[in-house]
Each structure stands twice: as C-alpha cells, then as structure tokens.
C-alpha positions in Angstrom: 76.4 -15.9 32.4 79.5 -17.9 30.9 78.1 -21.0 32.2 74.8 -20.4 30.6 76.6 -19.7 27.0 78.4 -23.3 27.9 75.4 -24.7 28.5 73.6 -23.3 25.6 76.5 -24.0 23.1 76.9 -27.6 24.1 73.2 -28.5 23.9 72.7 -26.7 20.4 75.9 -28.7 19.2 74.6 -32.0 20.4 71.0 -31.3 19.1 72.5 -30.5 15.9 74.9 -33.7 15.6 72.2 -36.0 16.8 69.6 -34.6 14.4 72.5 -35.0 11.5 73.0 -38.4 12.7 69.3 -39.4 13.0 69.1 -38.3 9.5 72.5 -39.1 7.3 73.3 -42.5 9.1 70.1 -44.1 8.0 70.0 -42.1 4.6 74.0 -43.8 4.2 75.1 -40.6 2.4 76.2 -37.2 2.7 74.8 -36.4 -0.9 71.5 -35.8 0.2 70.8 -31.9 -0.7 67.5 -31.8 1.3 69.0 -32.9 4.3 71.6 -29.9 4.3 69.3 -27.6 3.4 67.0 -28.6 6.1 69.7 -28.7 8.7 70.8 -25.4 7.8 67.2 -24.0 8.1 66.8 -25.5 11.4 70.1 -24.4 12.8 69.6 -20.7 11.8 66.4 -21.1 13.0 67.5 -22.1 16.8 70.4 -19.9 16.4 68.1 -16.8 16.0 65.7 -17.6 18.7 68.5 -18.2 21.0 70.5 -15.2 20.3 67.3 -13.5 21.0 66.7 -15.0 24.3 70.3 -14.7 25.5 70.1 -10.7 24.8 66.7 -10.3 26.2 65.4 -12.9 28.4 68.4 -15.2 29.5 66.3 -16.6 32.5 64.1 -18.1 29.9 67.2 -19.4 28.0 68.0 -21.2 31.2 64.8 -22.7 31.8 64.4 -24.0 28.4 67.8 -25.5 29.0 65.9 -28.3 31.3 64.3 -30.7 28.8 63.5 -34.0 28.5 61.8 -37.0 30.7 64.4 -36.7 33.3 64.2 -33.3 34.1 60.4 -33.7 34.1 58.9 -33.4 37.9 55.3 -35.1 37.0 55.1 -38.8 36.5 52.9 -38.5 33.8 55.3 -36.3 32.2 57.9 -38.3 31.9 55.9 -41.0 30.3 54.8 -38.4 27.6 58.3 -36.9 27.2 59.9 -40.4 26.5 57.2 -41.2 24.1 57.5 -37.9 22.4 61.5 -38.5 22.0 61.0 -41.9 20.4 58.3 -40.4 18.0 60.5 -37.4 17.5 63.8 -39.6 16.7 61.5 -42.0 14.1 60.5 -38.9 11.8 63.9 -38.0 10.8 65.2 -41.7 11.0 62.1 -42.5 8.3 63.0 -39.8 6.6 66.9 -41.1 6.0 65.6 -44.3 5.1 62.9 -43.1 2.8 65.8 -41.2 0.9 68.1 -44.2 0.5 65.5 -46.6 -0.5 63.7 -44.2 -2.7 60.3 -44.4 -1.4 59.2 -41.2 -1.7 59.5 -38.8 -5.0 59.2 -35.3 -3.6 60.6 -32.7 -5.9 63.1 -30.2 -4.3 61.0 -27.2 -4.9 58.3 -29.1 -2.8 60.8 -29.7 -0.2 62.1 -26.0 -0.1 58.3 -24.7 0.3 58.0 -27.0 3.1 61.2 -25.5 4.7 59.5 -22.2 4.7 56.5 -24.1 6.6 59.3 -25.1 9.4 60.5 -21.5 9.5 57.1 -20.4 10.2 57.0 -22.9 12.9 59.8 -21.8 14.2 58.3 -18.3 14.2 55.7 -19.0 16.1 57.5 -20.6 19.0 59.4 -17.8 18.9 56.4 -15.5 19.3 55.5 -17.5 22.3 59.0 -17.1 23.9 58.8 -13.5 23.2 55.3 -13.1 25.0 55.8 -15.4 27.8 59.0 -15.7 29.7 57.7 -18.8 32.0 57.5 -21.3 28.7 59.9 -23.8 30.6 61.0 -26.8 28.9 59.3 -28.6 31.7 55.8 -28.6 33.3 56.2 -26.4 36.4 55.0 -23.0 38.2 57.3 -20.4 39.2 56.4 -18.7 42.1 55.9 -15.4 40.4 54.2 -16.8 37.4 51.3 -15.0 36.0 48.8 -16.2 33.4 49.8 -14.6 29.7 46.5 -13.7 27.7 48.3 -11.5 25.0 49.7 -11.9 21.8 49.5 -15.4 20.6 48.2 -16.6 23.8 45.2 -14.6 22.8 44.2 -16.8 19.9 45.1 -20.2 21.3 46.4 -21.4 24.8 49.5 -23.5 23.8 51.0 -21.4 20.8 54.7 -22.6 21.6 52.9 -26.4 20.6 51.3 -25.1 17.4 54.3 -23.8 16.2 56.3 -27.1 17.1 53.5 -29.5 15.4 53.7 -27.1 12.5 57.5 -27.3 12.2 57.2 -31.4 12.8 54.4 -31.8 10.1 56.5 -30.4 7.4 60.3 -31.6 8.4 59.5 -34.8 6.5 58.5 -33.3 3.3 61.4 -30.6 3.6 63.7 -33.8 3.9 61.9 -35.6 0.7 59.5 -37.9 2.6 56.0 -38.7 2.4 56.4 -41.7 4.6 57.9 -39.9 7.6 54.9 -37.7 7.8 53.3 -40.9 9.3 55.4 -40.8 12.1 54.1 -37.4 13.1 51.0 -38.5 13.8 51.9 -40.2 16.9 54.2 -37.2 18.1 51.1 -34.9 17.6 49.2 -37.5 19.8 51.8 -37.3 22.7 51.9 -33.2 22.3 47.8 -33.5 22.9 48.1 -35.8 25.8 51.2 -33.4 27.3 49.1 -30.1 27.0 46.0 -31.7 28.1 48.0 -32.9 31.4 49.7 -29.6 31.3 46.3 -27.9 31.8 45.2 -29.6 34.5 48.5 -28.9 36.5 48.0 -25.4 35.7 44.2 -25.4 36.8 45.3 -26.6 40.1 48.7 -24.7 40.6 48.4 -21.6 38.2 46.2 -18.4 39.6 43.9 -17.3 36.8 44.3 -20.1 34.7 40.7 -21.3 34.7 39.5 -17.8 34.0 41.9 -17.8 31.0 40.6 -20.9 29.5 37.0 -19.4 29.5 38.0 -16.6 27.7 40.5 -18.5 25.1 38.5 -21.3 24.2 41.0 -22.9 21.7 43.9 -25.0 22.4 45.9 -25.2 19.2 44.0 -24.2 16.4 42.1 -21.0 16.2 38.3 -21.7 15.5 39.0 -25.2 15.7 40.3 -27.0 18.9 
C-alpha cells in the first residue's frame, strides 16, 4: 500500500509539473490567471478521483498507473498512444503561445465557464471508474473481467473517453485560447482510433462483449455515435 501511495504521488506531481511547464514556458510568464485557475481545477479533480480510488478501488488505481506507449502490449496501441501524447502536449503548448502573443481574446468569465465543463468531463471519467474496476490505462483483459453495461456504460460503450474528450475540448478555452482548440481535433481522432482498435481487441478477448455492442449502439455520444 505504501508503494502504491508513493507511485501515485510521484505520478501526480510529475503530471502537474509537466502540465505547468507545457503551459507556462511557452507563455513565458507566471502572470497567467487563466492558467493558474485551470491548473487548480485540474489538480483538485485528479486529487478527488484518486482519493476515491485509493479508498474504494486501489486495484483500479494501480491499473491506472500503467499508462503510455511503453506500457501498451498491442503494437497498434503503442503508435496510437504516442500520437495522442504529442497532440495532448500541443494543446497546452499552443495555448501558452496564444497567451504570450495575444492571438485570442477570451473573457475571463468564458474561461471560468469552460473550467466548469472541464470538471464535468472529469466527473464523467469518475463515473466510468466508479462503475468499472477494469478501466486500465492500457488495452488489456483481466482473467476475471466481465462486461459492464450499467451506469454510463448503459448509454455509451466508452464513457471514459467521452469524459476525456469533453475535458480536452474545453481546456484550451479555459486557458484563454481559441487556436489551441484546433489541436484537440487530431487528439480526438487518435482517441477514436484507439477505441475502434480497442473494440476489435475486446471482441476477440472479452466474453460477452459482442452482445454488449449489439445492446449499446453508441460509442461516445448518445443518439449520435
């Protein structure tokens, strides 16, 4: 348990420091109110979800620590994850440059509203975690894993990705950048590539998944796709 705490804390601090650097270095200033509000929103959301998992589902928390291209077992997912990491970083880098060179003019109240949607995205991710203890950070199937069709999984097949996309769509605006939204488009494309590849994997390796797909038709957005 102490090892899990140490890995979780170090991972969280590394993420927060990296995110701060991606935003503030291109902005070349610490006088960036929208960035600090966003970072606080991001940090509190992650802390609350992590605290819940630590108390109620430490096994899932340990699974979530295995992330990134090097942790993936499938070759296709290694490539997809590498691309996703690049586009993820670009969103924040462009937002920082946008602030530095004043490309966008986003009112602070619009950024705060966007922060609310960022929190909503995190909340959807939390609901997915709460319902499904097998939402690993990589594509894999546990020997005891079962198909989950309750909660948000009764509406879409990939609610965690739905929440992540919502969070990322509003992150640039929360940071005061309209231009950085363009970088979210290829990121969404890689997420779609990931989930389609994941569905092929689950269809072959998770009993009952094909039947679940016939029951729940929508992947990301209810009534749309």
